[in-house]
MARGUVO-358138 format. One record per atom (N, C-alpha, C): x, y, z. Coordinates in steps of 0.001 Angstrom, whole numbers, padded with zeros to 6 digits, always signed. Example, Ala and Ser with C-alpha at 12.3 -4.5 7.8 and 13.67 -1.06 7.14 Angstrom:
! residues 2
+013190-005690+007800;+012300-004500+007800;+013200-003300+007800;+012850-002250+007080;+013670-001060+007140;+012900+000030+007870;
//
This chain:
! residues 260
+098286+078912+095871;+099249+079973+095880;+100167+079941+094625;+100198+081070+093918;+100914+081085+092634;+102438+081353+092876;+103094+081379+091753;+104531+081652+091703;+104798+083149+091558;+105751+083651+092268;+106095+085116+092133;+107452+085215+091389;+107472+085988+090345;+108686+086168+089555;+109068+087672+089652;+110292+087992+090050;+110724+089337+090230;+111900+089648+089379;+111865+090814+088724;+112965+091278+087891;+112878+092782+087696;+113648+093272+086666;+113665+094617+086414;+113214+094974+085044;+112795+096193+084738;+112466+096636+083401;+113752+097093+082665;+114305+096212+081814;+115512+096499+081201;+116693+096028+082012;+117832+095881+081420;+119040+095474+082091;+120335+096067+081533;+120203+096615+080313;+121400+097037+079531;+121639+098546+079754;+121910+098912+081061;+122221+100290+081397;+123664+100437+081813;+124412+101287+081069;+125848+101428+081406;+126004+101966+082785;+125122+102711+083383;+125270+103299+084620;+125163+102248+085712;+124680+100985+085355;+124596+099916+086407;+125941+099301+086585;+126901+099660+085719;+128298+099097+085963;+128865+099848+087138;+129049+099168+088195;+129534+099779+089501;+128495+099511+090549;+127309+100096+090445;+126297+099783+091435;+125770+098326+091406;+125723+097734+090213;+125282+096346+090138;+126300+095422+089375;+126556+095718+088101;+127562+095003+087402;+128979+095319+087898;+129911+094407+087839;+131291+094802+088143;+131796+095914+087241;+132534+096900+087743;+132820+098132+087035;+133339+097947+085593;+134125+096924+085288;+134627+096678+084000;+133887+095737+083068;+132703+095439+083504;+131864+094454+082701;+131528+095039+081341;+131733+094194+080290;+131405+094648+078952;+129874+094465+078787;+129362+095209+077867;+127951+095277+077705;+127374+093903+077242;+128135+093141+076465;+127613+091853+076046;+127543+090839+077187;+128226+091196+078341;+128200+090317+079536;+127220+090734+080529;+126458+091806+080254;+125448+092289+081183;+124377+091242+081461;+123836+090643+080401;+122663+089791+080587;+123048+088497+081348;+124185+087873+081019;+124529+086641+081831;+124733+086995+083359;+125301+088135+083615;+125427+088557+084988;+124096+088804+085596;+123220+089533+084925;+121888+089773+085410;+121202+088428+085723;+121335+087396+084902;+120703+086115+085104;+121251+085446+086384;+122359+085815+086896;+122857+085236+088084;+122110+085700+089340;+121374+086906+089195;+120672+087477+090250;+119125+087364+090185;+118665+087294+088893;+117179+087305+088736;+116825+086157+087739;+115536+085844+087815;+115043+084745+086904;+114278+085263+085735;+113937+086555+085692;+113212+087130+084580;+113594+088622+084367;+113363+089071+083135;+113629+090458+082795;+112501+090942+081859;+112185+092169+081977;+111241+092815+081058;+112074+093609+080019;+111916+093152+078744;+112699+093820+077668;+111899+095065+077173;+112584+096117+077130;+112024+097449+076681;+112524+097908+075359;+113625+097425+074870;+114261+097924+073631;+113281+097697+072457;+112345+096613+072625;+111471+096211+071596;+110389+097294+071349;+110306+098287+072228;+109372+099343+071979;+109963+100331+070894;+111272+100551+070981;+111921+101514+070145;+112336+100946+068771;+112726+099637+068798;+113096+098992+067528;+112388+097648+067486;+111863+097356+066263;+111229+096071+066128;+112193+094927+066422;+111890+094068+067294;+112791+092953+067628;+112964+092002+066458;+114079+091252+066525;+114370+090229+065543;+114536+088892+066194;+114007+087870+065526;+114110+086582+066079;+115492+086110+066423;+116426+086448+065496;+117838+085937+065724;+118497+086631+066899;+118110+087859+067144;+118670+088598+068358;+118137+087931+069595;+116821+087722+069665;+116194+087125+070826;+116688+085700+071074;+117059+084949+070005;+117643+083591+070186;+119027+083796+070794;+119772+084716+070391;+121161+084883+070949;+121034+085282+072433;+119988+086128+072762;+119888+086483+074201;+119608+085200+075038;+118773+084412+074548;+118374+083209+075343;+119653+082286+075474;+120419+082213+074426;+121635+081389+074511;+122621+081987+075550;+122710+083258+075599;+123667+083854+076586;+123181+083793+078054;+121864+083597+078240;+121339+083530+079579;+120206+082508+079663;+120619+081220+079662;+119671+080102+079551;+118645+079987+080703;+118919+080623+081736;+117965+080502+082943;+116879+081478+082932;+117000+082555+082115;+116079+083631+082156;+114752+083418+081338;+113662+083951+081915;+112454+084103+081157;+112267+085553+080802;+111338+085865+079862;+111283+087213+079319;+109851+087695+079215;+109555+088863+079662;+108476+089679+079202;+108981+090687+078211;+108160+091053+077242;+108690+091923+076201;+107653+092966+075812;+108063+094161+075742;+107202+095325+075471;+106866+095414+073938;+105622+095769+073693;+105155+095859+072324;+105779+097074+071593;+106116+096962+070303;+106649+098061+069527;+105738+099260+069517;+106318+100435+069432;+105546+101587+069457;+104496+101752+068322;+104724+101035+067273;+103776+101095+066102;+102439+100383+066469;+102490+099691+067559;+101236+098986+068003;+100453+099740+069109;+101095+100737+069738;+100549+101272+070940;+100626+102845+070907;+101661+103429+070392;+101891+104838+070469;+101775+105589+069095;+102365+104968+068134;+102389+105579+066775;+101729+104725+065850;+100412+104591+065995;+099658+103572+065203;+099232+104123+063866;+099608+103499+062778;+099170+103824+061462;+098030+102789+061113;+096804+103266+060962;+095698+102348+060689;+095929+101434+059465;+096733+101848+058573;+096937+101073+057331;+098178+100142+057417;+098947+100270+058509;+100157+099498+058633;+100316+098665+059865;+099586+098963+060966;+099831+098314+062159;+099740+096833+062172;+098879+096324+061299;+098612+094855+061299;+099857+094166+060706;+100571+094761+059727;+101755+094196+059253;+102833+094282+060270;+102891+095360+061064;+103829+095534+062132;+103589+094412+063169;+102324+094117+063447;+101983+093032+064440;+102456+091716+063975;+102336+091442+062703;+102808+090143+062098;+104330+090024+062300;+105014+091156+061993;+106491+091145+062131;+106913+090904+063555;+106178+091519+064434;+106488+091353+065912;+106192+089924+066396;+105114+089312+065879;+104778+087933+066302;+105833+086984+065729;+106298+087258+064545;+107422+086436+063973;+108613+086489+064741;+108953+087718+065214;+110183+087950+066012;+110166+087235+067336;+109070+087222+068046;+109042+086617+069395;+108848+085078+069351;+108702+084507+068148;+108388+083109+068079;+109506+082280+068822;+110822+082607+068766;+111760+081827+069493;+111504+081762+071032;+111036+082877+071660;+110694+082903+073016;+109573+081950+073285;+108600+081908+072417;+107356+081072+072590;+107862+079626+072521;+108578+079295+071394;+108947+077915+071193;+109791+077362+072325;+110611+078248+072936;+111464+077801+074057;+110753+077844+075404;+109425+078232+075313;+108596+078372+076582;+109299+079311+077620;+109812+080405+077024;+110468+081372+077941;+109847+082719+077781;+108662+082791+077183;+107940+084071+077068;+106975+084133+078222;+107158+085072+079103;+106134+085335+080149;+104907+086062+079646;+105142+087202+079001;+104025+087964+078447;+104502+089056+077498;+103629+089458+076605;+103841+090610+075850;+103109+091816+076535;+103865+092882+076700;+103327+094082+077456;+102903+095101+076461;+101625+095497+076534;+101093+096548+075672;+100901+097761+076605;+101847+098731+076496;+101751+099910+077381;+101255+101069+076590;+100140+101680+076913;+099523+102740+076155;+099769+104073+076827;+099979+105178+076059;+100239+106392+076684;+099047+107104+077203;+099282+108193+077953;+098197+108982+078559;+097246+109490+077456;+097769+109767+076323;+096918+110306+075184;+095976+109218+074574;+096129+107992+074975;+095299+106925+074528;+094012+106906+075378;+093055+107704+075025;+091890+107925+075816;+090823+106794+075623;+089926+106730+076560;+088859+105665+076452;+087790+106184+075554;+087910+105980+074255;+086925+106381+073301;+086829+105278+072223;+085820+105400+071381;+085430+104340+070518;+086578+103797+069624;+087230+104756+068959;+088287+104313+068051;+089447+103588+068774;+089792+104005+069913;+090833+103358+070692;+090402+101968+071250;+089101+101916+071640;+088591+100633+072091;+088649+099589+070951;+088279+100096+069765;+088295+099188+068605;+089754+098684+068320;+090710+099624+068397;+092022+099266+068058;+092577+098237+069163;+092251+098510+070370;+092669+097525+071423;+092085+096186+071179;+090837+096106+070876;+090150+094832+070614;+090744+094127+069440;+091052+094880+068338;+091714+094242+067156;+093101+093825+067425;+093849+094590+068252;+095181+094247+068535;+095246+092979+069416;+094351+092893+070376;+094350+091650+071218;+093917+090392+070418;+093089+090666+069436;+092624+089553+068569;+093880+089004+067771;+094748+089935+067322;+095949+089590+066653;+096843+088708+067519;+096896+089024+068845;+097740+088319+069751;+097025+087199+070581;+095831+086790+070035;+095106+085765+070744;+095999+084514+070909;+095984+083981+072110;+096809+082784+072443;+098240+083106+072980;+098574+084437+072851;+099820+084887+073431;+099582+085457+074779;+100287+085053+075839;+100165+085708+077113;+100412+087149+077033;+099437+087975+077399;+099462+089410+077168;+099063+090227+078423;+099605+091417+078519;+099284+092282+079634;+099106+093688+079051;+098103+094414+079572;+097862+095793+079160;+098036+096757+080270;+098841+097816+079999;+098987+098909+081006;+098513+100247+080402;+097561+100781+081071;+096954+102032+080653;+097583+103189+081528;+097932+104291+080901;+098376+105449+081622;+097315+106531+081822;+096174+106239+081317;+094960+107168+081429;+093902+106529+082331;+093490+107266+083364;+092612+106643+084366;+091198+106279+083875;+090826+106808+082684;+089555+106548+082146;+089325+105016+081885;+090453+104329+081642;+090297+102889+081319;+090022+101981+082532;+090166+102616+083761;+089800+101800+084951;+088374+101803+085148;+087703+100889+084441;+086228+100768+084629;+085823+099338+084388;+084613+098998+084816;+084196+097533+084847;+084075+097008+083473;+083659+097844+082509;+083547+097312+081121;+084898+096760+080644;+085933+097568+080849;+087268+097140+080437;+087740+095854+081201;+087514+095860+082480;+087915+094711+083345;+087193+093460+082846;+085908+093587+082583;+085146+092400+082166;+085657+091844+080794;+086031+092806+079841;+086457+092447+078555;+087828+091721+078638;+088715+092267+079494;+090009+091582+079698;+089865+090193+080370;+088974+090097+081246;+088739+088772+081873;+088264+087791+080790;+087350+088202+079949;+086844+087332+078853;+087984+086924+077952;+088931+087772+077667;+089989+087508+076782;+091220+086854+077520;+091161+086824+078833;+092212+086275+079718;+093565+087096+079497;+093380+088376+079449;+094559+089316+079320;+094727+090032+080654;+095929+090144+081098;+096242+090720+082391;+096134+092285+082322;+095491+092810+083310;+095453+094267+083516;+096655+094606+084420;+097572+095341+083932;+098815+095590+084731;+098475+096413+085920;+098950+095957+087139;+098880+096673+088351;+100155+097612+088381;+099958+098840+088563;+101064+099809+088617;+101298+100436+089940;+102466+100867+090197;+102808+101731+091394;+103438+102934+090789;+102814+104057+090968;+103328+105338+090417;+102663+106486+091251;+102999+107740+090951;+102516+108819+091747;+100966+108915+091717;+100400+109350+092796;+098995+109459+092869;+098615+110877+092467;+098395+111096+091117;+098136+112431+090622;+096934+112351+089665;+096301+113418+089383;+095155+113531+088601;+095348+112980+087159;+094453+112152+086729;+094539+111664+085355;+095235+110355+085236;+096070+109993+086188;+096880+108756+086250;+096005+107669+086916;+095981+106479+086422;+095192+105447+087049;+095595+105205+088555;+094613+105136+089350;+094874+104864+090814;+095169+103414+090988;+095571+102959+092117;+095902+101616+092407;+094676+100667+092128;+094834+099685+091332;+093819+098793+090988;+094401+097418+090775;+094304+096499+091757;+094902+095166+091560;+093771+094223+091399;+093530+093823+090157;+092387+092966+089784;+092961+091826+088934;+092516+090588+089254;+092893+089452+088463;+092009+089365+087221;+092594+089555+085974;+091834+089364+084805;+092282+088162+084020;+093391+087569+084522;+093851+086325+083838;+094638+085479+084832;+095149+084398+084409;+095979+083533+085301;+097305+084172+085775;+097687+085146+084925;+098939+085890+085244;+098637+087285+085765;+099220+087666+086895;+099125+089026+087376;+100397+089702+087023;+100351+091016+086754;+101504+091694+086193;+101650+093082+086908;+102762+093230+087648;+103044+094517+088407;+104210+095200+087731;+103994+096557+087473;+105143+097432+087055;+105262+098535+088096;+106445+098640+088674;+106715+099651+089718;+107558+100713+089173;+106955+101899+089007;+107638+102995+088308;+108258+104007+089305;+108032+103891+090581;+108470+104935+091513;+107364+105947+091773;+107620+106958+092631;+106525+107884+092999;+107055+109309+092913;+107674+109679+091711;+108173+110985+091575;+107046+111899+091021;+106324+112463+091939;+105154+113287+091587;+105529+114477+090681;+106552+115175+091140;+106894+116484+090513;+107462+116274+089086;+108111+115094+088832;+108766+114971+087489;+107956+114040+086559;+106769+113575+086991;+106033+112524+086257;+105649+113089+084821;+105244+114320+084761;+104819+114905+083514;+105968+115525+082702;+107153+115480+083210;+108265+116120+082525;+108702+115343+081334;+109494+115866+080446;+110015+115218+079259;+111149+114313+079459;+111759+114381+080581;+112943+113569+080967;+112503+112384+081648;+112511+111177+080919;+112020+109909+081401;+112936+109440+082531;+114260+109782+082475;+115115+109340+083409;+114783+109828+084815;+114513+111173+084919;+114139+111729+086202;+112816+111193+086724;+111850+110898+085734;+110576+110330+086151;+110863+109033+086941;+111746+108224+086535;+111958+106920+087140;+113176+106898+088122;+113651+108042+088471;+114776+108157+089432;+114149+108146+090852;+113931+106951+091323;+113292+106850+092629;+113716+105563+093365;+113919+105655+094682;+114247+104544+095479;+113172+104332+096561;+112466+103144+096378;+111457+102870+097382;+112100+102588+098717;+111464+103085+099764;+111942+102816+101141;+111367+101494+101591;+111801+100988+102747;+111328+099647+103210;+109806+099643+103502;+109320+100743+104037;+107866+100805+104313;+107055+100755+103084;+107516+101417+101967;+106769+101395+100734;+106876+099965+100105;+107954+099269+100250;+108113+097973+099690;+107235+096982+100496;+107110+097283+101829;+106207+096376+102580;+104804+096492+102150;+104400+097734+101778;+103010+097936+101222;+102874+097218+099922;+103905+097237+099072;+103797+096608+097770;+103754+095062+097988;+104469+094554+098935;+104407+093125+099202;+103059+092701+099639;+102351+093571+100449;+100953+093172+100873;+100050+093160+099672;+100224+094083+098712;+099434+094027+097496;+099626+092673+096757;+100894+092311+096648;+101182+091072+095983;+100543+089900+096664;+100652+089854+098008;+100079+088702+098717;+098652+088651+098596;+097877+089779+098427;+096474+089750+098233;+096044+089185+096887;+096881+089451+095875;+096430+089105+094505;+096948+087697+094137;+098000+087215+094873;+098556+085936+094478;+097627+084778+094766;+096668+084995+095633;+095715+083917+095988;+094919+083489+094759;+094639+084415+093842;+093812+084138+092675;+094645+084003+091392;+095897+084053+091436;+096724+084023+090277;+097636+082793+090264;+097950+082282+089115;+098901+081186+088999;+100363+081717+089031;+100504+082899+088573;+101836+083495+088608;+101705+085027+088674;+102712+085673+089361;+102751+087126+089412;+104113+087538+088845;+104028+088436+087879;+105281+088987+087291;+105475+090396+087929;+106642+090615+088496;+106890+091933+089216;+108212+092515+088506;+108024+093670+087969;+109204+094348+087376;+109326+095746+087868;+110536+096040+088366;+110828+097411+088798;+111332+098272+087617;+110679+099426+087466;+111089+100284+086300;+111766+101573+086828;+112144+101633+088063;+112913+102762+088611;+114385+102494+088362;+114757+102564+087129;+116015+101979+086651;+117190+102960+086936;+116944+104235+087132;+118105+105163+087345;+118987+104671+088409;+120265+104683+088169;+121342+104355+089218;+121181+103019+089817;+120513+102070+089069;+120321+100701+089477;+119459+100578+090714;+118580+101540+090961;+117738+101461+092162;+116692+100388+091976;+116388+100013+090769;+115450+098917+090520;+116036+097603+091066;+117327+097437+090863;+117994+096205+091392;+117893+096154+092851;+118293+097244+093541;+118205+097194+095013;+116866+096938+095528;+115833+097599+094932;+114450+097348+095445;+114003+095961+095118;+114353+095399+093988;+113918+094030+093604;+114453+093010+094648;+115703+093215+094949;+116364+092275+095961;+115688+092358+097313;+115384+093627+097736;+114702+093815+098996;+113300+093226+099007;+112597+093447+097931;+111206+092870+097877;+111222+091373+097960;+112202+090776+097228;+112336+089321+097222;+112536+088766+098646;+113427+089513+099380;+113727+089043+100766;+112442+089266+101666;+111713+090362+101464;+110470+090533+102242;+109442+089411+102000;+109290+089064+100724;+108259+087998+100391;+108827+086628+100880;+110128+086369+100787;+110656+085085+101286;+110495+085010+102832;+110704+086118+103459;+110549+086055+105016;+109175+085792+105356;+108177+086162+104509;+106765+085876+104796;+106308+084510+104268;+107261+083729+103796;+106888+082478+103261;+106309+082392+101908;
//
């Protein structure tokens, strides 16, 4: 039976002051407070801005108990320049070195957009990208259902890279539920089930969702089925609007604890 680690996708949301953080909490105090409730966090700022080693070191100092998963920069997954992405990968690897050296890196998350179709050029890019990150615990999340096939699963198993298990609306073109062990680490991202706003441009409304207890019970059953074959499961709630991710993470933790 593996270890289950539960946290949220991101933590630095001003709207969490009140629902989660004490109302007058300063932004620099968010992370230490977060660490009092959770053992891990998924960092998403690294998608928008290339992370820096000194910043990640300061984060670790401010919250010594936390472990981190960290999202890959957009230049590696969304806005890929064939002539530059390898240099971007080197810069990223240099930045996350403090997390590695401190043994507080859970995984690097490569989340690809719906437009990243299952075709030859994209398959080559993914293979080359994973080659660059060989030896780094990694997880891949696809937003296009075409990638849910045996060839991809077998290749990820060979590379010992986690295929992210997602929870999201059941709509055409989006990957259906697929919980498969492809490495020692299983990785869950829980986005909510806002069917009507999933394709909208407002990402906040996409993730503005509160799971009810019945839905969380179903998620806990998924986790219990996959934990048998994994050394560790990372679970991050991405329904961050109005701190709903925090509430759901706490409830899921209690559900799993009650089941032993």
